[in-house]
C-alpha positions in Angstrom: 152.9 -55.1 -33.9 153.1 -54.6 -30.2 155.0 -52.2 -27.9 156.5 -53.1 -24.6 156.1 -50.6 -21.7 158.3 -50.9 -18.6 157.1 -49.8 -15.2 159.4 -49.9 -12.2 157.7 -51.0 -9.0 159.1 -51.9 -5.6 159.2 -55.7 -5.1 157.1 -55.4 -2.0 154.1 -54.5 -4.1 153.9 -58.0 -5.5 154.0 -59.7 -2.1 151.4 -57.2 -0.7 148.9 -58.1 -3.3 150.0 -61.8 -3.5 150.6 -61.7 -7.3 153.6 -62.5 -9.4 154.9 -59.7 -11.6 153.1 -61.2 -14.7 149.8 -61.6 -12.8 150.1 -58.0 -11.6 150.7 -56.8 -15.1 147.7 -58.7 -16.4 145.5 -57.3 -13.6 146.8 -53.7 -14.2 146.0 -54.0 -17.9 142.5 -55.2 -17.1 141.9 -52.5 -14.4 143.0 -49.8 -16.8 140.8 -51.1 -19.6 137.8 -51.4 -17.4 138.2 -47.8 -16.1 138.8 -46.3 -19.5 135.7 -48.2 -20.8 133.7 -47.0 -17.8 134.7 -43.4 -18.6 133.6 -43.8 -22.2 137.1 -43.3 -23.5 137.3 -46.6 -25.4 134.9 -49.2 -26.8 134.4 -52.7 -25.4 136.4 -54.2 -28.3 139.4 -51.8 -27.7 139.2 -52.4 -23.9 139.2 -56.2 -24.5 142.3 -55.7 -26.7 144.1 -53.7 -24.0 143.2 -56.2 -21.3 144.4 -59.1 -23.5 141.0 -60.8 -23.4 138.2 -61.7 -25.8 135.3 -59.3 -25.8 133.1 -61.9 -24.1 135.7 -62.4 -21.4 136.1 -58.6 -20.9 132.3 -58.2 -20.6 132.3 -60.9 -17.9 135.2 -59.2 -16.1 133.2 -55.9 -15.9 130.9 -57.5 -13.2 134.0 -58.1 -11.0 134.6 -54.3 -11.0 130.9 -53.4 -10.7 130.9 -51.8 -14.1 127.9 -52.1 -16.4 128.5 -53.4 -19.9 126.1 -50.8 -21.2 127.5 -47.3 -21.8 124.2 -45.7 -22.6 121.6 -44.8 -19.9 118.0 -45.8 -20.3 117.1 -42.2 -21.0 119.7 -42.0 -23.7 118.3 -45.2 -25.3 114.8 -43.8 -25.2 115.9 -40.6 -26.7 117.6 -42.5 -29.6 114.5 -44.5 -30.1 112.3 -41.4 -30.4 114.6 -40.1 -33.1 115.0 -43.4 -35.0 113.7 -43.4 -38.5 
C-alpha cells in the first residue's frame, strides 16, 4: 500500500533548479531520506525505501550529500567491542 502526498509549489521552483516536477519529487524524497538517516531517525533500509531506491543505490547516494554510510563513531564501535561477549 502507498499513500500519495500533495505539495503545492510555485512553478518557478522547477525552472530554477532545472528539474521536472517528477525529478524534483524524486530528489526531495532522496534528500529527506538522507537527512533523516544522517540524524539517526531511520535505518538505511527505511531510508532507501523512502527514497525509492535499493539499499545499495541509497548507500552510493550518501556520498553525493557528504554523509557517511556508518552511523556509529569509531569510539562507539570500540566501546561495543569492549563489551562484546
